[in-house]
C-alpha positions in Angstrom: 0.0 0.0 0.0 2.8 2.4 0.9 4.6 1.7 -2.3 1.5 2.6 -4.2 1.1 5.8 -2.3 4.7 6.7 -3.0 4.2 6.1 -6.7 1.1 8.2 -6.7 2.9 11.0 -4.9 5.7 11.0 -7.5 3.2 10.9 -10.4 1.3 13.8 -8.8 4.3 16.0 -8.4 5.6 15.3 -12.0 2.2 15.8 -13.6 1.6 19.2 -12.0 4.8 21.0 -12.4 7.9 19.7 -14.2 7.0 21.4 -17.5 7.9 25.0 -17.3 5.3 25.9 -19.9 2.5 24.7 -17.7 0.7 27.2 -15.6 1.0 25.2 -12.3 3.9 23.7 -10.5 3.7 21.2 -7.5 4.3 24.0 -5.0 2.4 27.0 -3.8 3.7 30.5 -4.3 5.7 31.8 -1.3 3.6 34.1 0.8 4.5 37.8 0.7 6.5 39.0 3.7 7.6 42.3 5.0 11.0 40.8 5.8 13.8 41.5 3.3 15.2 38.3 1.9 18.8 38.1 0.7 19.0 37.2 -3.0 21.0 34.0 -3.6 21.8 32.1 -6.7 20.1 28.8 -7.5 23.2 26.9 -6.5 23.5 28.8 -3.2 19.8 28.2 -2.4 20.3 24.5 -3.2 23.3 24.3 -0.8 21.2 26.1 1.9 18.4 23.6 1.4 20.7 20.7 2.0 22.0 22.3 5.2 18.4 22.8 6.3 17.8 19.1 5.7 20.7 18.2 8.0 19.4 20.6 10.7 15.9 19.1 10.3 14.5 22.5 9.4 11.8 21.3 7.1 9.2 24.1 7.2 10.5 26.4 10.0 12.0 28.9 10.9 10.7 31.4 8.4 13.0 31.9 5.3 15.6 29.3 6.7 13.9 26.0 5.9 13.9 23.4 3.2 10.5 24.3 1.8 11.3 28.0 1.6 14.6 27.4 -0.2 12.9 25.2 -2.8 10.2 27.8 -3.3 12.8 30.4 -4.0 14.7 28.1 -6.4 11.5 27.4 -8.4 10.7 31.1 -8.4 13.9 31.6 -10.4 13.8 28.3 -12.4 10.5 26.5 -12.6 12.0 23.4 -14.2 14.9 23.0 -11.8 15.2 19.2 -11.4 17.0 19.3 -8.0 14.3 21.4 -6.5 11.5 19.2 -7.9 13.3 16.1 -6.5 13.7 17.9 -3.2 10.0 18.7 -3.1 9.2 15.1 -3.8 11.5 14.0 -0.9 9.9 16.5 1.4 6.4 15.4 0.4 7.3 11.8 1.2 8.3 12.8 4.7 4.9 14.4 5.4 3.2 11.4 3.7 5.0 9.1 6.1 4.0 11.3 9.1 0.4 11.3 8.0 0.5 7.5 7.7 2.0 7.1 11.1 -0.7 9.4 12.5 -3.4 7.3 10.9 -1.9 4.1 12.3 -1.8 5.6 15.8 -5.2 7.4 15.4 -3.6 10.8 16.3 -5.9 13.3 14.7 -3.9 16.4 15.5 -0.7 14.9 14.1 -2.6 13.8 11.0 -4.0 17.3 10.3 -0.6 18.9 10.8 1.1 16.5 8.4 -1.8 16.9 5.8 -1.6 20.7 6.1 2.0 20.7 4.9 1.5 17.9 2.4 -1.2 19.9 0.7 1.1 22.9 0.5 4.0 20.8 -0.9 2.1 18.7 -3.4 -1.4 20.3 -3.8 -2.3 18.3 -6.9 -1.0 14.9 -5.7 -3.6 12.0 -5.9 -2.0 10.7 -2.6 -4.0 13.5 -0.8 -7.3 11.9 -1.6 -6.1 8.5 -0.5 -4.9 9.8 2.8 -8.0 12.0 3.3 -10.2 8.9 2.9 -8.2 7.2 5.8 -8.5 10.1 8.2 -8.4 8.8 11.8 -11.7 9.1 13.7 -11.2 7.8 17.2 -8.5 6.7 19.6 -7.9 3.0 19.7 -10.0 1.2 22.3 -8.3 -0.2 25.3 -7.9 -4.0 25.3 -10.3 -5.8 27.6 -7.8 -8.5 28.5 -4.0 -8.5 28.5 -2.4 -10.9 26.1 1.1 -12.4 26.7 2.5 -9.7 24.4 0.7 -7.0 26.4 2.2 -8.4 29.6 5.7 -8.3 28.1 5.2 -4.7 27.1 3.9 -3.8 30.6 7.0 -5.3 32.2 9.3 -3.4 29.8 7.4 -0.1 30.6 8.3 -0.4 34.3 12.0 -0.6 33.6 12.5 2.1 30.9 12.4 5.9 30.7 11.2 8.2 28.0 14.7 8.3 26.6 14.5 4.6 25.7 11.8 5.3 23.2 14.2 7.4 21.1 17.7 6.0 21.3 20.5 8.5 20.6 23.4 6.8 18.9 27.0 8.0 19.3 27.9 9.8 16.2 31.5 8.7 16.6 30.7 5.1 17.2 28.3 4.9 14.3 30.9 6.6 12.0 33.4 3.9 13.1 30.7 1.2 13.0 32.3 -0.3 16.1 31.2 -2.8 18.7 29.7 -0.2 21.0 27.4 1.1 18.2 26.4 -2.5 17.3 25.6 -3.3 20.9 23.2 -0.4 21.3 21.6 -1.0 17.9 21.1 -4.7 18.7 19.6 -4.1 22.1 17.2 -1.6 20.6 16.3 -4.0 17.8 15.4 -6.7 20.2 13.1 -4.4 22.1 11.4 -3.3 18.9 10.9 -6.9 17.8 9.5 -7.9 21.2 6.8 -5.3 20.8 6.5 -5.4 17.0 7.1 -1.7 17.1 7.5 0.4 14.0 10.8 2.2 13.8 12.1 5.5 12.5 15.9 5.6 11.9 17.5 9.0 11.4 20.9 9.0 9.8 23.3 11.5 8.2 23.2 9.8 4.9 21.6 6.8 3.1 24.5 4.5 3.7 24.5 5.1 7.4 20.8 4.6 7.6 21.0 1.3 5.7 23.9 0.1 8.0 21.8 0.8 11.1 18.9 -1.1 9.6 21.0 -4.0 8.6 22.5 -4.3 12.1 18.9 -4.3 13.5 18.0 -7.2 11.1 21.1 -9.1 12.2 20.0 -8.8 15.8 16.4 -10.0 15.1 15.3 -13.6 15.4 13.7 -15.7 12.7 12.6 -13.9 9.5 11.3 -10.8 11.3 11.2 -7.7 9.2 11.1 -4.3 10.9 8.6 -1.7 9.6 11.2 1.1 9.4 11.5 4.4 7.7 14.9 6.1 7.2 15.1 9.9 7.4 18.1 12.1 7.0 19.1 14.1 10.0 22.2 15.6 11.7 22.4 12.8 14.3 21.8 9.1 14.2 18.8 7.9 16.3 16.4 5.0 16.5 12.8 5.8 17.6 10.3 3.1 18.6 6.9 4.4 17.5 4.8 1.8 19.3 6.8 1.8 22.6 4.4 1.6 25.6 3.2 5.1 26.3 4.7 6.5 23.1 2.1 8.5 21.1 3.9 8.2 17.8 6.3 10.4 15.9 6.4 14.1 16.8 
C-alpha cells in the first residue's frame, strides 16, 4: 500500500509541475513577507536547502527551511530538477508522518502532516487516498492483556522516555564499532518484542542502511522491521509503538 502511495505521490508531483510551460507547478507560491530576503543564486539556495535538511528545518523557521529554499529556487527556475526532486522527498516525509498518525489514530498529528503535504504537493492523488483514511477515534483499550501485552507492561516499568528514542553515538556509528552495534542490537530486540514500527535517522543513506542491517542481524527468525529512514544531523532509533509513546512528533 505504501509503495502505491509513494508512486502516486511521484506521479502527482511530476504531472503538476515539471514542465515550465504549464501554468501550475507542484508547489504553492511563497507568501509575501515584509522581511527582506537576501538574494541568492540557485546553487546557493540548493546548498542552503541541504544544510536545512541536515538541521531538520523542514518548514521552519521562516526563510531558513527546506520548503522556503525550494520555493525560491522554483521562483527563479520553474523546471529545476533538483528542487523538484527535493519537493518530492519533502512530500514523502509528510506522507509518512500522515500514515503514522493514521496508524496511531492521532488526529492532531494527522491534520498537521496533511496541512504541509497539501502545501508541498497540492495536486497529488495521494492526498485523496490519505483523506479517505482520516483517523476518527482513539484505539479502544484492550479488555484483557495478552502475553504480548504483559511483556510490554514489564518493559514499561523498567524504561524511561529516553529509551523510546535512542540517541546513537555519532563517533561510534561513524566507526561502526562494537559499541554502536551493541546499542543498535539491544534496541532492535526491544522493537521486535513489541512489534514496534521504527524511524531511523541518519546523516546519509549508507549510514541509515547500515543501522537497519544491524537491526536485522539482531532480530530472530525472519522478522522484518517496519522502518523508515530519514536524513538528519544525528543518528537515532525511535520506537513508535513503545508503551506510552504516542507516535512520531
